[in-house]
C-alpha positions as CSV (number, residue, x, y, z in Angstrom):
1,X,0.0,0.0,0.0
2,X,3.0,2.3,-0.4
3,X,2.1,5.6,-2.0
4,X,-1.5,5.3,-0.7
5,X,-2.9,7.5,2.0
6,X,-3.4,5.5,5.2
7,X,-7.0,4.3,5.8
8,X,-8.0,6.0,9.1
9,X,-11.1,3.8,9.3
10,X,-9.3,0.5,9.2
11,X,-8.9,0.2,12.9
12,X,-12.7,0.6,13.3
13,X,-13.3,-2.3,10.9
14,X,-10.7,-4.5,12.5
15,X,-12.2,-3.9,16.0
16,X,-15.4,-5.4,14.8
17,X,-13.7,-8.8,14.3
18,X,-15.6,-11.6,16.1
19,X,-18.7,-9.4,16.8
20,X,-22.1,-10.8,16.2
21,X,-24.9,-8.3,16.3
22,X,-28.6,-9.3,16.5
23,X,-31.0,-7.2,14.4
24,X,-34.1,-9.0,15.7
25,X,-35.0,-12.5,16.9
26,X,-34.4,-13.9,13.3
27,X,-31.6,-11.9,11.8
28,X,-28.0,-11.2,12.8
29,X,-24.7,-9.9,11.3
30,X,-21.2,-11.3,11.8
31,X,-17.9,-9.7,11.3
32,X,-14.6,-11.5,10.6
33,X,-11.8,-9.0,9.9
34,X,-8.1,-9.9,10.1
35,X,-5.0,-8.0,9.0
36,X,-2.9,-10.0,6.6
37,X,0.1,-9.5,4.5
38,X,-0.5,-7.3,1.5
39,X,-0.8,-9.4,-1.7
40,X,-2.2,-8.8,-5.2
41,X,-5.3,-10.6,-4.0
42,X,-5.6,-8.6,-0.8
43,X,-4.0,-5.2,-1.6
44,X,-5.6,-3.6,1.4
45,X,-3.9,-6.1,3.8
46,X,-7.3,-7.5,5.1
47,X,-9.1,-10.8,5.0
48,X,-12.7,-9.9,5.7
49,X,-16.2,-11.4,5.8
50,X,-19.2,-9.2,6.8
51,X,-22.4,-11.2,6.7
52,X,-26.2,-11.0,7.4
53,X,-27.9,-14.3,8.3
54,X,-31.5,-15.3,8.8
55,X,-32.9,-17.4,11.6
56,X,-31.9,-20.7,9.9
57,X,-28.3,-19.4,9.5
58,X,-28.6,-18.8,5.7
59,X,-26.4,-16.0,4.5
60,X,-28.6,-13.2,2.9
61,X,-25.8,-10.7,2.4
62,X,-22.1,-11.0,2.5
63,X,-19.1,-8.8,1.6
64,X,-15.8,-10.7,1.6
65,X,-12.5,-11.5,-0.2
66,X,-12.2,-15.2,0.5
67,X,-12.2,-16.3,-3.1
68,X,-11.9,-14.9,-6.6
69,X,-14.9,-14.0,-8.7
70,X,-15.0,-13.0,-12.4
71,X,-15.7,-9.4,-13.3
72,X,-17.2,-10.6,-16.6
73,X,-19.3,-13.7,-17.3
74,X,-18.2,-16.3,-19.9
75,X,-14.8,-17.2,-21.3
76,X,-13.8,-13.5,-21.6
77,X,-14.0,-13.2,-17.8
78,X,-11.4,-15.8,-17.0
79,X,-8.5,-13.4,-16.7
80,X,-10.5,-10.6,-15.0
81,X,-10.8,-12.1,-11.5
82,X,-11.2,-10.0,-8.3
83,X,-11.2,-11.2,-4.7
84,X,-13.4,-8.4,-3.2
85,X,-17.0,-9.3,-3.9
86,X,-20.5,-9.2,-2.4
87,X,-23.1,-11.9,-2.1
88,X,-26.8,-10.8,-2.2
89,X,-29.2,-13.6,-1.7
90,X,-28.1,-16.0,-4.4
91,X,-26.0,-13.7,-6.6
92,X,-22.3,-12.9,-6.4
93,X,-20.8,-9.7,-7.9
94,X,-17.4,-8.1,-7.8
95,X,-17.0,-5.3,-5.2
96,X,-14.8,-2.3,-5.6
97,X,-13.1,-1.9,-2.2
98,X,-12.1,1.7,-1.5
99,X,-11.6,1.9,2.2
100,X,-12.9,0.4,5.4
101,X,-15.5,3.1,6.1
102,X,-17.0,2.7,2.6
103,X,-17.1,-1.1,3.0
104,X,-19.1,-0.7,6.2
105,X,-21.4,1.8,4.7
106,X,-22.0,-0.4,1.6
107,X,-22.5,-3.5,3.8
108,X,-25.1,-1.8,6.0
109,X,-26.9,-0.3,3.0
110,X,-27.2,-3.8,1.5
111,X,-28.4,-5.2,4.8
112,X,-31.1,-2.5,5.1
113,X,-32.2,-3.1,1.5
114,X,-32.5,-6.9,1.9
115,X,-34.3,-6.5,5.2
116,X,-36.8,-4.1,3.7
117,X,-37.4,-6.5,0.8
118,X,-38.1,-9.2,3.3
119,X,-40.5,-7.0,5.3
120,X,-38.3,-6.9,8.4
121,X,-37.7,-3.2,8.1
122,X,-40.3,-0.7,7.0
């Protein structure tokens, strides 16, 4: 990350590691955030998984960098793989990680959207 401005929100994200927050009796979020060596796959020096689950434990929303996903579908997407991505219900899309604060903001926005769709939030 040399040449980049330090991410002042990174400590806030890392401090959430291991936290499980309950939204209601049926839904909860879980944070796994660990500092790792900077690599091409994890240029921000983080291994992270931010997830929303329902009462049965099914993941409804997830932002993570645990595995690669293609930027493009089909054969032309094979060389364009990213590790940062988001899961929304049954879909997976690449995610453009900018900084820890934006990741948290985007995660909570997606959580709110899914909970509204499911009628949990009004």
